[in-house]
C-alpha positions in Angstrom: 0.0 0.3 0.0 1.6 3.6 -1.0 0.9 6.6 1.1 -0.2 9.5 -0.7 0.6 12.7 0.1 -2.0 15.3 -1.6 -0.9 19.2 -1.1 -4.5 21.5 -1.7 -7.6 21.1 0.2 -9.5 22.6 -2.8 -11.7 20.8 -5.3 -9.0 19.3 -6.9 -7.3 18.5 -4.5 -10.0 16.3 -2.8 -10.9 15.8 -6.4 -7.8 13.7 -6.6 -8.3 12.3 -3.0 -11.4 10.6 -3.9 -10.5 9.3 -7.1 -7.4 7.7 -6.1 -8.9 6.3 -3.0 -11.1 4.1 -5.7 -7.8 3.2 -8.2 -6.3 -0.5 -8.7 -3.9 0.2 -5.9 -4.8 0.2 -2.3 -3.4 3.7 -1.1 -3.1 5.8 2.3 -4.1 9.1 1.3 -3.3 11.9 3.3 -5.2 15.5 2.5 -3.5 19.0 3.9 -5.5 21.4 4.0 -4.8 25.1 4.6 -7.9 26.1 6.9 -8.4 23.9 10.4 -12.0 23.9 10.0 -12.1 22.7 6.7 -10.2 20.2 7.6 -12.0 19.5 10.7 -15.1 19.3 8.8 -13.5 17.4 6.3 -12.8 14.7 9.0 -16.2 14.4 10.7 -18.3 15.1 7.9 -16.5 13.2 4.9 -17.2 15.9 2.6 -15.3 19.3 1.6 -18.8 21.5 1.9 -16.7 24.8 -0.1 -14.7 23.2 -2.3 -16.4 20.1 -3.2 -19.9 19.3 -2.2 -22.0 16.6 -2.0 -18.4 14.1 -2.5 -18.6 11.5 0.0 -14.8 11.3 0.8 -13.5 7.7 1.5 -11.8 6.4 4.9 -8.9 6.2 3.8 -7.9 10.0 3.3 -7.0 11.4 5.9 -7.6 15.5 6.1 -4.6 16.8 8.3 -3.5 20.7 8.7 0.0 19.5 9.9 2.8 19.6 6.2 4.5 16.9 8.4 2.3 14.5 8.7 1.3 14.5 6.3 4.1 14.4 4.3 5.3 11.7 7.0 6.5 8.1 4.6 5.1 9.7 2.0 6.0 8.1 -1.9 4.3 10.0 -3.7 3.4 13.7 -3.2 1.2 15.6 -5.3 0.6 19.7 -5.5 -2.8 20.6 -6.3 -2.1 24.0 -5.0 -3.1 27.6 -7.2 0.9 28.1 -8.8 0.5 31.6 -7.4 1.3 29.9 -3.7 3.0 27.4 -4.8 6.8 28.3 -3.8 5.1 29.8 0.1 3.8 25.8 0.8 6.8 24.6 -1.2 9.3 26.4 1.1 7.4 25.5 3.9 7.2 21.5 2.8 10.9 21.4 1.9 12.2 19.8 4.9 9.4 17.1 5.1 9.3 15.9 2.1 11.3 12.6 1.5 14.1 11.9 -0.2 12.6 8.7 -2.2 9.0 10.6 -2.4 8.1 10.7 -6.3 6.8 14.8 -6.7 4.1 14.9 -8.7 2.0 18.8 -10.2 -1.3 18.2 -10.8 -1.4 22.5 -11.2 -2.1 24.2 -14.1 -0.8 27.7 -14.3 2.9 29.5 -14.1 4.0 31.5 -11.0 2.9 34.5 -12.3 6.3 36.8 -10.9 9.2 34.4 -12.2 7.4 33.2 -15.3 8.2 29.6 -14.5 6.6 26.4 -14.4 5.6 24.2 -12.0 7.5 21.6 -12.4 10.3 24.4 -12.8 9.7 25.7 -9.5 9.4 22.6 -7.5 13.2 21.5 -9.0 14.4 25.5 -7.6 13.1 24.4 -3.9 13.8 21.5 -4.2 17.3 20.8 -5.2 18.0 22.6 -2.0 18.3 19.0 -0.5 17.9 16.8 -3.0 17.4 16.2 -7.3 13.5 15.4 -7.4 11.3 12.5 -8.9 9.2 14.6 -11.3 6.0 14.1 -13.2 3.3 16.5 -14.3 -0.3 15.4 -14.6 -2.5 17.7 -16.4 -5.3 17.0 -19.2 -9.3 17.4 -19.8 -10.4 16.6 -15.8 -12.9 18.0 -14.2 -12.7 17.5 -10.5 -16.4 17.3 -9.9 -17.1 15.0 -12.3 -13.8 12.8 -11.8 -14.5 12.4 -8.5 -18.8 11.7 -9.0 -17.0 8.3 -11.0 -17.3 9.7 -14.6 -15.3 8.0 -17.6 -11.8 10.4 -17.5 -8.7 10.3 -19.1 -5.9 12.4 -17.9 -2.1 12.4 -18.8 1.2 11.4 -16.5 4.0 12.8 -18.5 7.7 12.7 -16.4 11.6 12.6 -18.4 11.5 9.5 -16.3 9.5 6.9 -18.3 9.6 4.4 -14.8 8.2 7.3 -13.4 5.2 7.9 -15.2 5.3 4.0 -15.7 4.6 3.8 -11.7 2.3 5.9 -11.4 0.2 4.8 -14.0 -0.1 2.2 -12.9 -0.9 3.9 -9.3 -3.0 6.0 -10.4 -5.2 3.8 -12.5 -8.9 3.3 -11.5 -12.2 1.6 -13.5 -13.5 5.5 -14.3 -9.6 7.7 -14.2 -7.4 6.5 -17.4 -3.7 7.5 -17.4 -2.0 7.8 -20.7 2.1 8.4 -20.4 4.1 10.7 -22.4 7.7 12.0 -22.1 6.6 16.0 -23.2 6.4 18.2 -19.2 7.3 21.1 -20.9 4.6 20.6 -23.9 2.6 19.1 -21.0 2.3 22.5 -18.7 2.6 25.2 -21.2 -0.2 23.3 -22.4 -2.5 23.3 -19.4 -1.5 27.2 -19.0 -2.4 28.4 -22.4 -5.7 26.6 -22.1 -7.1 28.4 -19.3 -5.7 32.2 -21.1 -8.2 30.6 -24.0 -11.2 29.7 -22.2 -11.3 33.2 -20.8 -11.5 34.4 -24.6 -14.3 31.9 -25.5 -16.4 32.7 -22.8 -16.2 36.4 -23.1 -17.3 35.1 -26.6 -20.3 33.6 -25.0 -21.3 36.5 -22.3 -20.7 39.0 -25.9 -23.8 36.4 -27.4 -21.5 35.3 -30.2 -22.4 31.9 -31.5 -21.0 28.5 -32.5 -18.9 30.5 -35.5 -17.0 32.4 -33.8 -16.4 29.6 -30.6 -15.0 27.5 -33.1 -12.6 30.1 -34.9 -11.8 31.1 -31.4 -10.7 27.4 -30.1 -8.6 26.7 -33.5 -6.5 29.7 -33.7 -6.6 29.3 -29.9 -4.6 25.9 -30.5 -2.8 27.3 -33.2 -1.2 29.6 -30.6 -0.5 27.3 -27.5 1.4 24.8 -30.3 3.3 28.2 -31.9 4.6 29.0 -28.1 4.9 25.4 -26.6 7.0 24.3 -29.9 9.4 27.2 -29.7 10.0 26.8 -26.0 10.8 22.8 -27.0 7.8 20.7 -26.7 6.3 18.6 -29.1 3.4 19.1 -31.9 1.6 16.0 -31.1 1.3 16.6 -27.2 -1.0 19.9 -28.0 -3.2 17.9 -30.2 -3.7 15.5 -27.5 -5.5 15.2 -23.7 -3.3 17.7 -23.0 -3.3 20.3 -24.9 -6.5 19.9 -27.4 -8.3 18.1 -24.6 -8.3 20.6 -22.0 -9.0 23.5 -23.8 -11.9 21.6 -25.5 -13.3 20.7 -21.8 -12.3 24.6 -20.3 -14.0 26.1 -23.3 -16.9 24.4 -23.2 -17.3 22.9 -20.3 -20.0 24.8 -18.1 -17.8 24.0 -14.6 -14.9 26.1 -16.4 -13.9 28.9 -14.0 -11.9 30.1 -16.4 -14.6 30.3 -19.1 -17.2 31.6 -16.5 -14.7 35.0 -15.5 -14.6 35.3 -19.6 -18.6 34.9 -19.8 -19.3 37.6 -16.8 -16.2 39.6 -18.5 -18.6 39.5 -21.4 -21.7 40.3 -20.2 -20.2 43.8 -18.6 -19.0 42.8 -15.1 -15.5 44.1 -14.0 -12.8 41.7 -13.0 -12.5 42.7 -9.4 -15.8 41.6 -8.7 -15.7 38.4 -10.4 -13.2 37.3 -8.8 -14.6 38.4 -5.5 -17.9 36.5 -5.9 -15.8 33.1 -6.1 -14.5 30.3 -4.3 -11.7 28.9 -6.3 -8.8 30.2 -7.8 -9.7 30.7 -12.4 -6.0 30.0 -12.6 -6.0 32.1 -16.4 -5.5 35.4 -14.9 -2.6 35.0 -13.4 -1.0 33.3 -16.8 -1.9 36.0 -18.8 1.1 38.2 -17.7 3.5 35.4 -17.3 2.7 33.9 -20.9 3.0 37.1 -22.3 6.4 37.6 -21.3 7.8 34.2 -22.1 6.4 35.3 -25.5 8.1 37.9 -25.7 11.5 37.0 -24.6 11.0 33.8 -27.8 9.8 36.9 -30.1 6.2 34.5 -30.4 3.5 36.2 -31.3 0.1 35.5 -29.1 -2.7 37.7 -30.1 -5.3 36.2 -28.2 -3.3 36.0 -25.5 -2.8 39.4 -25.8 -6.0 40.7 -25.7 -7.1 38.7 -23.1 -4.4 40.8 -21.2 -5.9 43.4 -22.4 -9.5 42.8 -20.8 -8.3 41.4 -17.6 -5.6 43.9 -17.1 -5.9 47.5 -19.1 -9.8 47.3 -18.5 -10.4 47.1 -23.3 -13.7 46.0 -23.2 -14.2 42.5 -25.6 -15.5 43.5 -28.0 -12.9 45.8 -28.3 -10.4 43.4 -28.3 -12.3 40.5 -30.7 -12.3 43.8 -33.2 -8.9 43.6 -32.8 -8.2 40.0 -33.2 -10.4 40.3 -36.5 -8.8 43.6 -38.4 -5.5 41.6 -37.9 -3.3 41.5 -41.2 -4.8 38.5 -43.8 -2.1 35.7 -43.7 -1.6 31.6 -44.6 -3.1 29.6 -41.9 
């Protein structure tokens, strides 16, 4: 029986705890929750009423605010923390993580201040003690649907094929299917960029635009994602798979998408400040947009959709004006 530590008691951290409870292998699962009241509530009521209500949490999952206790003797440590807060949690956890533990990032975003991917951030911090065994979990996976037992397929990516195969076996279950992939960079950039495109998709829907507009946006959004990922060393085929196109479709169309919700409300005329104040969970695309643009500038890559999303989020540009700016760009080959 493997001991799995999950850092993050939000919807995805909790959802993973539930999903992995029903995997083919038996697990002892520890869930680190920042809020003591929420941790107590999960323990007593076997439910995360704040982030994943009405989903029973199995008895094999133990919630705690004690990082040392959660990480003690863990064979696998999963990071499911919003990207803006990941560094702080990792620094706290540094001397608690066992040297032989596999570390898995389940966070889809870039650190806003440094533009680092989560695997880069983990390596930077953990290298103070040892060289981490790293993998990335990504793909089309709403926490509620996965935890409800709906069939879900995702990607486990690592530069170490043996580690990817090990985690594939440990995590797979009757409704949770994993595919291995060695393109960590491509998987992580896809997971970050699809959130930005989803904000644009939501804005189109909030403005009342139809299927033509949304199909064009998603297709060109995928092209934009692929352009940046390949320029930085990722593989084109990764962007056409589950971590790329699969997650993009889910996030742009799915009613449970937080990033789509932000875009929709912006399209309806609400301010970003009001939208974020009304949300319990984090929409990663809001903080990731500027980081992606910085990466693109450093590598001389054009990201017109991301640029316009940034103008809506941070410069106050009306969504309809942003769409006009995209449509009026110089004509070119596909």
